[in-house]
N, C-alpha and C positions, 0 to 999 in steps of 0.2 A: 642545659636547657636551650642553648642554640641547636642543638642536634635534634631535638623534639620540635621546634618551631619549623625548620628545614624538611623535617619528615611530614609534618602536617601541609606544609605549602605544596609540597610535591604531591601528597596525596589528594588535595583538591584540585591540583591542576591536571592530575590524571582522571579525577572524576568528571572534570569539567570537559576535558578532551572526548572521554567516552561518551559524554551526553552530546556533544556536538557531531559525533561520528556515528550516532545510531542510524539504522536503516531508515527510519522515517523521521529524521531530523529532529531539531529541538521543540518544535511545536508540533506534535502530530496532529493534533485536530484541525488546525487550520490548512496544513499541507495535504493532510488525507481529504479533506471536503474539496479542495482545489483539483488533487487527483482525481476522485470520484467524479467531479463535474466533466472533465476532459475525456475520461475512459467512456462515461455514458454518452457524450455527445459523439465520440467515435463511434461506438456501438449503435447508436441509433441512426446514425447515416449509412452504416453498413447494413444494417437490417431495415431501412426504409422506414424508420419510425415505430417499428413493432416493440412497443416497450413492454408488452406481457411476454414475448417470448424472452428477451433479456432478462425480465425478472423470473420466470421459471428456470433459466439457465443459473441465473445466480444461486437461487434455492436449491438446485440440485448440486452444487459446488458447495454451498453451505452445509449440506447434509455430510458431504465427503470430509469437508475441512472447517469444524465448528469453530475453532479459534482464529479463523483467518478475518481480516477488516474487509469491510465492504469494497473498499479499494483495491485489495488483493483478489477478491473474488470477481470484481470486474475485469481486472487483468486476466485473469482464468480465460474467463469467459470470451475476452477479446482476442488472445491468444489462440484458443481452440477455434473459433471462428474462422480467424485469417489461415489456421492450419486447414481446416476443413475446405474452405473456399479456394484455397490455393492450387489445390488439387484438379479442380475444374477447368 
């Protein structure tokens, strides 16, 4: 009986640790929204407020990566924009 309880406690602790160390954290909706806002602000400042260009780039990336979150897509667009403009 004691062994079973110890195994249950260890399993729950492991599951809790996995949830805390997930890539997007424990509360993905809240963190994702904050990340989206920050990425969008960066992109808007870099593109001089051209939201249409950002949305086109996000749509293109979404066709390539349909399971990616919007924050991940915005990160890809931002990285691509930085990479393309670093050459100039």
